C-alpha positions in Angstrom: -16.9 -75.5 24.9 -14.4 -77.6 22.9 -10.8 -76.8 24.0 -9.4 -77.4 20.5 -11.8 -74.9 19.0 -10.9 -72.3 21.7 -7.2 -73.0 21.1 -7.6 -72.4 17.4 -9.6 -69.2 17.9 -6.9 -68.0 20.3 -4.1 -68.8 17.9 -5.9 -66.9 15.1 -6.4 -63.9 17.4 -2.7 -64.0 18.3 -1.6 -64.3 14.7 -3.8 -61.3 13.7 -2.3 -59.2 16.5 1.2 -60.3 15.5 0.7 -59.2 11.9 0.5 -55.6 13.2 4.2 -55.8 13.8 5.1 -57.5 10.5 7.9 -55.6 8.7 8.3 -53.1 11.4 11.2 -52.2 13.6 10.3 -53.9 16.9 12.5 -53.3 19.9 13.9 -56.5 21.3 15.0 -57.0 24.9 17.2 -59.6 26.5 15.5 -61.3 29.4 17.2 -62.5 32.5 17.6 -66.0 31.1 19.4 -64.4 28.1 16.6 -65.2 25.7 15.0 -62.4 23.7 11.5 -60.9 23.9 9.7 -58.0 22.2 6.7 -55.9 22.8 5.0 -57.9 20.0 5.7 -61.2 21.8 4.3 -60.0 25.1 1.2 -58.6 23.4 0.5 -61.7 21.4 0.7 -63.8 24.6 -1.8 -61.5 26.3 -4.1 -61.6 23.2 -4.1 -65.4 23.3 -4.7 -65.4 27.1 -7.6 -63.0 26.7 -9.2 -65.1 24.0 -9.0 -68.2 26.1 -10.3 -66.4 29.2 -13.3 -65.2 27.3 -14.4 -68.9 27.1 -12.8 -70.4 30.2 -13.0 -67.8 33.0 -10.8 -69.8 35.4 -8.1 -70.9 33.0 -4.6 -71.1 34.2 -1.5 -70.4 32.0 2.1 -71.1 31.6 3.5 -68.6 29.1 6.9 -68.1 27.5 6.8 -64.4 28.4 4.5 -64.3 31.5 5.4 -67.5 33.3 2.7 -69.2 35.3 2.0 -71.7 38.0 2.7 -75.3 37.0 1.3 -76.7 40.2 -2.2 -76.2 38.9 -4.0 -79.4 37.9 -4.7 -77.9 34.4 -3.1 -75.1 32.5 -2.7 -73.7 29.0 0.8 -73.4 27.6 1.4 -70.3 25.5 4.6 -69.8 23.6 4.1 -67.3 20.8 6.5 -67.9 17.9 8.4 -64.9 16.8 11.5 -64.1 14.8 13.1 -61.8 17.3 16.6 -63.1 16.8 
C-alpha cells in the first residue's frame, strides 16, 4: 500500500475525530516538559495511529503525545495540530 495514501487517510480520520471537540470546552493539561495537551490531542494521535496500523501492522511511531522509539529503522511521526494554548 502507498504510504502517502495511508498518511492522507490517517490525517482525514484524525481531523474527523478532532472536529468532535470543535467549539467545546476541552480540558488542557500541562505536561512535564511544560507544553500543553488535551484529551482531544491524545485521542487524535491514537486515531491516526490506529488508521496507519490498519494498513501497516508492524508500524512504529514517534508521537507528540505518546512518544516512541527513534532507534527503529523506520517510524511514522505524528504531531496532531491543535489550538490548546
